[in-house]
N, C-alpha and C positions, 0 to 999 in steps of 0.2 A: 756878277762875281768876278773877281780879279782873274781867275784862272783862263788862260786863253783856250778854251774847248772849240772843237769843231764836230759839225754832225755829222761827217761822213763816215762810212766804216772803216776806211784806209787809216783814219786818224786814230780810231781805237786801236787797230792791228800794230800801229807805230807804237802806240804806248806800251802796249804789250811787249814787243821786240824790245823797247828800252829799260822794261822793267828788272832790275838788278833780282827781284825775288820770283822771277816766272819761274824757275827750275822746280820752284817748290810745289807747284800743281802735281806735278808727277810722284810726289810723296804720298798722294792720296787715292782710295779709291772713288771715282766720280760715278754715281749713280747713270745707269743708262736707261732711255727709253725703248719702247718695244722694237723700233726700227734699228736699234743698236747704236745710236748718236746719245753722246754724253746729254744729258739735261743740264739746265740751269739751276745750280742749286744755290740758292739765296736764303737757306734756313739754317745756316750756322748757328743763328741765335736761338736755337731749339733743339739743333743736335749736331755738332760738328761731324765732318767727314770722317772716316775710318783710316787712319795713317797705314800704309803697306807694311811698316816694319812693326806695326803692333802685334800682329799674327806670329812674328819670331820670339818678340817679347814674351807674350803668353806661353807660347810653346816650349820657351825654355824653363819656365814655372811648371808647366805640366810634366816636362820631362825630369825634372828634379822630384816631384811628387811621386811619380812612377819609381823612380831608381833608389830615392833615400828615404820616402815617405816621412814620418815625424822628424828624422834626423836631420831633413832640411831645413829646419829651424835654425839650426847652429852650425852646419856642414855646407860644404860645396860652396861656388862662387855665389855671391849675394845672399848670405842667408837670411831667411824670411823674419827671424828674430828682430832685427834691427832694419828691414826693408825700407818701412816709410821714411827713414832717415835719409835714402838715396834721393828722396823727391825734393827735401827742404831747400838746398841751395838754388835750384833753377824756379822753384816755386815763389822762393823769397825774392828772387831778382825780377819777376813778372810784376810782383805787388808793392815793391820798393819797402822790403823789409829786412830785418836779420833772419837769418836760418832757424835762431831758437824763437823766433816769435810767430812762425808757421807750423803747420800740422794738416798733413791728408788723413782725414778721418770722416767717419759717419756719413751722414748726408747734410745738406744746407740747413734744412730745418731741423734736424738733430741738433746741430751744431749751434742753430740759433737759440734754441731751448735751453742748451747747454750755459750759453752766452747768458742769457737772460738770468739763469738761476744765480749765476754770480754778479751781473753788473745792474740788474733791477732791483734795487733796494728801496722800495718805496716806504714812505713816512706817510703820516696823517698829512702833513703840509705839502709834501712834494711827494706825487704817486701818479703823476701822468705821462703818457708816452707820445711822443710827437712822430706821426708817419706821415707820408703823402697821401692824399686821397688817390683812390685806385691803386693802394699799393698791391702788390701780387699775392692772391688769397692765401697762400701758407703762411706767409709774414703776418698778414691780418690774424690768422687764425691761431698763430703763435702767441703774438701780443694779446690778444683778447683772453686767451686760456691762461696766460700768466697774471695778467691783471685780475682776473675773476679768482683764482687760486690764492691772490693775497687778499681778497675780501673786499675788492673796489667793483664799481659798475662799470664794465667797459664802455657804456653809452657816455660816460662822463670823465673816465680816465683815458680815454685813446682820443687825442687831439688830431685830427684829420686836416692837412694843409690843403688848402685849395686857392688856385689863382684867383685873385680877385676879381680879373677880367673875364673870368669863364673859359679862360685859354687853356692849352693843355700845358704848358711851361710854368715852373716855379722858379722864382729867380732868388739868389741869394739875399737879396735886400728884402724879400717877402719873407724868408725864413729869419733873417734878423728880426724885422718886425713882428713875427709871430712870438719869437722867445723873448723880446723887449716886452711883449705883452703878457704872456703866460709863462715866462721861463721858471718864475719862483715857484710854480707848481710843476714842473715838468721834471721828470727823474731821469729820463732816457729819451734821446734824439735817435731815431732809427729811419735811416733813409736809403734808398739805392744809391750805388755807383752811377747806373745808368738805368733809367726807369724803363721798364720792360715794355709798357705800351706805346708811351711816346717816342722812346728812343733818347730821351733828354739826358745828358750827362751832368752829374751835380759836382760841385768842388768840395770834396773832402776835409780839406784843409781848412778852407774857410768855414764851413760848416762846423768843423770840431772846435775850432778857435771861439766861435759864437756860443757854442753849446757849454764849452769850458768858462766862460766869461759868466755864464748864468748859473754855473754849479751843476750843469748836467752832464751825463755820461754820453759819449758820442759813439753809436755802432753804426755799421752798413752793412747792407745787402749786396754784394758784389757780383750775384750771378750773372749780370750783363755787362760787366765791367772786366772781370779777369780775364786777361787775355785779348782785350779788346782795346781799350784806351790805358795809358800809362798810368800808375799809381805811386804813392808815396807815403804807404802808411804809416811807417815810422818816424819819418820827418814831420807829416802832418799831425803827429800825437793823437792819431785815432786809437780809441780805447780798445775796439774790437772790431773784426769783421769776418763774415761769412760768405762762401761761395760754393757753388757746383763746378763740376769739371766737364761735364757733358756736352756744353756749349761750345763756347769759342776755344776752350781747351782739349777738345777732342779726345774725351777720355772715354766715350763708349755710353751706352744707354744705363742710367741709374748708377753711373760710376761715381767713385767715394768723393765725398766734399772736401772742402779747405776751409782751414780757421786760422785768423791771425788774432792774437793777444799781446799788446804793447809789452815790452820788457819790464816796463816798470810795475806792471801788473803782474807778469809771468815770474817775477821774483819775489812776490809776496805769497808766500805758502800758506799764510792766514786767512786768505781770501774763500768765503764761502763758495761750495761748488757741489755739483753731482758727481760723486768720485767713482772710479772704476779701476780696476785691476792694471789695466795698460797706462793709467797716469801716475801709478806709483812708482817711485823710486826704484830705478833699474837694479841697483846693486842688490837690493833686498827684495824684490819683486817676488822670487821663487822660495822665499822661506816661508811663504803662506801664513804671516802672522797676522792678526787684526793691528790697526793704526795705521791710518792713511798718511803717506808721506809723499807729496806731490812731486813730481819731476819739476826742475825750474824751467820756465818758458812755456810754450802753449802746448807743447806734450803732456803737461799736467792735467789737461782737460780730456785726454784720451779716456775712453771706458773700456773698450775690447780690443784684441788684436785685429788688425783690419783684415779685409780680404784681398790677399797678396795678387790673385789673378787682375781684380781691379788696378791694384797699384802699378801693376806692371804695364797695362795700358796706357795708364797716364803717364808714366814714364816715358814709354815711346814718343808721347807727343810733345812732352816737355822738353825732349832732346832736339826735336824738330826746330821747337823754337830758339832754342840755344843757337843752332846751326845757322840758322836765319839772322842771327845779332839781336834778339831779344826785342822786347816791344817797341823800341825805338824806331828801328826801319819799317817794322809792320806799321806803325801807326802812320808813319809818312806817306807811305802807299794807301794805306786807308781814306786819309784825309783826301787825296787825289781822285781814289776810286769811288768814293761816296761822293765827293763834290762833282765828278763827271755824271754819277747818275741822277744827280738832282739838277744840273744843267740841262742835261737832255730831256727829263722829264718836264721843266717849266717850258723848254722850247717846244716839245713835240705833242705834250699832252696838258699843258698848263690851265687850258680852259675846261676840262673835265676832271684834274686831278687836284686835290689839296695835297700839300707836304705840311703835316704839322709837327714834325719833328723841328726842334731850333735849325737856324740856315748857319750859325756861327761853328767852323768845324771843334772850337774847343768847348761848345754845349751839346756835343753829340759823340757818339760811337761810330760804328759802321751803318747802322740801321737807320732805314727811313721809313716812318709810319705813314701810309697814304688813304687818303678817304675820296671815295669817288663822289664828285659833287652831287646834289640834288637836283632832280631833273635830268640827269644821264640814265643810264642803265644801272640797276641795282649793283652794287659793290660786290655782293655775293655772287652774282652771274658774272661778274668782270673775272673776279678769283678763280671760279670754275673754268673759265675759258682759257686764262694763262696757264691754269694747271694742265689743262688737255693739250696745250700747245706746247710741254714739256717743260715747264717752269715749275720749281718746288721753291714757295715761300711759305708765308704764314697769314693766317686769317684769325683774327681775335673780334669776338663780337662786341657792338654791335654793327660793326661798319669798318674796321680796319684791316687793311693788307700791310701787313711788316715785311720788308726787304732788306737784305742785309747781305752786301757783297763782303766776303771774308777776305782780306789781304793774303793770307797764306795759299789759298787755292782758287780764288776767282779772278777773272781776268777783264780787262777794260772791254774786249770784243763781246764778251757775254752780257756786259751792262747795254752796249749797243741793241744787240739782239732783244733783250726782254723789253727794252722801252717801246721798238718797234712792235714786240707783241702785244704790251699792253696797249698802244693806240690802235691796234687793230681791234682787240677785245672790246675796248670803249665805242669804239665809231662802226 
């Protein structure tokens, strides 16, 4: 790699001292080991850390509940009725969208079902859905259930894209070849922004262009991309996207998900959808009359009033992203932080550990997926040893350790210590 890294701890400490984002670690609660020392937390790809300001944001809403009760929907600071609108500008900046194209609502899988109800419109000739092999299970279940509900057999209607060489990564060229071969029968291309298992980042702009050229709708699951890599959903002409907020967006366990609908669709009130009260025209919502009139934009896909306490927690985290300058500075640090991790792993443990996340920074986020090479200690044993040594990362069956140094709160010195712990666990 071109980055002039060095293996000594002093080098890692110097990188931290020169890091313009170093102060943001203090914004988060870092879990501690039994001895009181902070653990190495490399699991932000599963659950982001708790921002310190979240408690104040949530307490503010609890206080309003106690003082105003139902009147807090319309009274006091930041009334609940339009509260979700407070999150739209910062969310839009993170995913490269217009504020009217995003909404924080439901959960990722609920939003995926809502999007497929609108954008998966199969015909006898065009009914298939293109997904990546080893897609996240809930995406698989959602796709298969929609296909079956429209009268098609998932075994033939779900096209699973596999790398021809048996490797973990899928290139844009391979997607193009699949669409050239199968595209006339594909109604929907549904791929991740970052693949959860391999850590590979996809190119939504190129994929959307290829999908549209073949007459397919392009949708994305951004669970591992939102808050991790730069996104340009509006300019990329993506049809829809969904994501969760409890990973890189630090919204808390089970926090409300996010959804993007391109403005060209958001302005089309005639699109079929599964409608709910909260998506109805704001001016006439409380007249309680039949006849659904969708709000223009992504808000028109809302079902019910959102959980305010969860929105308050997400809002607290989004404020930190804004203070850090958005995804640009964070991505710059992330490339170097993960690059340093890769360099150290290859130097210190390359004979025992395989990195099967793509090496090119543009083809990955902050996560590296590792596999202990055959003939060494079993990978599960290595994972248990590093966990016992004060590292929290992630295990995925059958043999993958996922490591995600997050630029908002992780340090270069932690990367250095982690590689030493891993090397000791293997040897």
